[in-house]
C-alpha angles and dihedrals in degrees: 000000000000123000089248093054090050091052093047090050091051094048097046106031115141117268117251114261097223118079120246110269112245117240118248116246090256092052091046088058092048091049094044093051092046089056088057092047094254137123122230112243095239090049089052092054090049087053094048097044109021122179119265094261094043099047113112119235111289094013116115111237118231149160140242129211113195117224132198137174122284127205092281094051097254123130111249133171116275129197108211137120115282113264098036096107114138098205130057093259136059119218135184148117119285130189136189120198118220134168090255093048108030088164088061139260094262127197141149115254134203122189129188112233107221092184091072115061091317091289092299111183129235138132099305090053096044093050091055095047090050090049090048091055089048090053094047089052092047093050092041091231133125123266115233116203125191098194123209117147143140091214130242115006111258112201142134092251100050136038138142092010088072089057090052090053090049088052091052089055089049090052092051094048089053092052091043096053095039086055090057098265120151123225115183113196128202113192102206101163141357114329113193133191113322096025096060089050090053091047089052094048090048101047115006108061123092096253097047122107102190126103129231119214123189132196120215091257094046122103139173115211134165091207123018122238095256094053092044092051092047094050093047094250126143112269137161136238090282143344091277089057090054098047110357127127104251100054104023124009099038096049094044093049097237090116113054103190138028119210122191091224142344093280091057089045088057090048089051091053092052092046090053090051088053085066104034114020116112132167116252089244095053128074099217139020111275115264117253122228112257136185093199108112113244091218093052113142109236090199092082092055114109121252108173133207115049092357121056093198142011088251090067090051089056097040121101092214096054096033109029113193091005089265105128117098121252138169113263092200088062091055093044091052090050092052101047127070112288094213095056112065111221123237116224120212127210089007095163098039104137119231090010096085095120092067116071120192123190134173105212146141125259117187086347093301116121108238139166110239124201125192136171122229107251101196129062112273119210114240121240124225128355115357115206119228090237096058137064118285089226140011103266122223119269094008130124116223122189099269094040086052089052091049093050093048091051092049091053092048090048093056094043113116090009118062137356122271123234120191125192103194134205099154126160090175139260123324111252102192120134088252093056093045090051091050097060099270092152093049096047093042089053089050088062090055092048092048093053091047092050098040113126106211142034122314122204115193126184126182106218097173125348133357119186147138130003090348086066088058100050092047099038117134088231087077096060134040095210100048124118120195128198135169131204119241111271095026125124129232120178145123088265136358119267096248097055090039090056094043100044113016099035098032093125091052090050089052091048093052091046091054092050092054111114092231092057092040090056095047092048089051091052092048090051092058105099091198093067112103098193098071093138093053091047094050090052089047090047093053090049095050093041091057091049094047095043088055090051094050090044092055091042092055092045090056090047090050093049090046093054097038093048128151085256089064091048087055093047093054093046100253089115124035101204142000114223137195110240092250088065095055100102096034091051093048091052092046092048090049091053093050092047093047091049090051093048091049094047089051090050093051092046 
């Protein structure tokens, strides 16, 4: 058959005698939402918690029990076909079954229903959200929220009463999160008005523990583009440009993770639960099996660049004075379990690059790991003249301080905190002081004081200044502090101490130097006719000798205020060889967790 005959047959084949089967109402909603680039709430639940036979390889199967309001206003299980919800949200209890949790990772779930008024919010929706928060608190489990909403319902038959109901939800979110409840939000479409404020109250404030994941087509806007354009306000090319991840919510840190699509968002949630989920009756998340030896020597791990291995970073011969830059993520990767990939939080947060936050496993135990970038980081965008040209190594800037404080609060009451510290202190430039450096630095101190659980802190390079204060073991009763051999721990580093605090002593030593004494004697001789040459020579030699005495006093200061002195006065518990870093961290974790569990049982 020729190509032309095949085309003719395709174009003119006889119509089928049977009529096209109409789509059921449920299928119609699925198709309609797909046309708009959205996923129906019930299909999303099927993706998140598939049946045992439907689950893709590597995805934990699960189940979902839909709930709705009873006569008393409580959420109770309902048995009805999917798609027959009467409000613009779907609520229920979802579980995923994993080897660590064969009884299921259980949480309450709320999903915006885009098939009904774009998830507009009024009394029916708000009652169910409040009841879902009540149920999560009663069960002691997180609340998972797939947010899709056009905001408060605008209609001819309802008005400000809808705003009052939205405020009641806001109030319940506040009491739920302040009571230690977790709300995890996935922004999987356009969120307008009330919904972004709920998202913020649930995940963005300093005390909150929940995460916020966005997809590329998700956005959080107070006023949509069309309304902004109509009212003469400043808008963008679309709603994603106003409140999407790439340009707005990722750089400002209000969104914590980006997922390529909804499937990846669900995977991210499950990965986060691998690190954080615990049963209400258990104090910590259950440990995971690991084949990574607990006594593994991190020194053999690769680094790259100027250092071949982590051992060279931590070696006095290769890195004298611990002053050469290195990548903190390489060290963190060497420390944590190699068979459990870490999950980095706030990875795209702009101007917070010197703080690094991981959820990881150490010796099989889920932990939150904090590190501080130990190499200069180029700044992005416009750099003001009253601020640093780059983010300097081992320094906390305002937004990195904010990131670290939020990370500590997020892990509180859930999993232990591990800190690998190379901290020279807080940046004190005019820019940082203008941008709330004092406030966010103080938030770290408050987070450490309020932290519920063990803290394991290890100095891997330098530990000075205000950073010493906010991470001092005096702030927390279950905090263990170690330092590696060859590290430094003091109020201030030797070089700035010599230049500022002991400036007069440096001048005295310079004047007593024989070279300076001889030149001063020659200058005092009125018979010398080369005074101009002598003064130039004196200035040159003074600068040279002053630099020598400055370095000499800096070395003396560092020698006196050594990490050994910090240990002797109780600021540091133990000094370790680098080969003991990973084993000591695991042992300290176990001691801290045992102390915490003993306190809970007593």
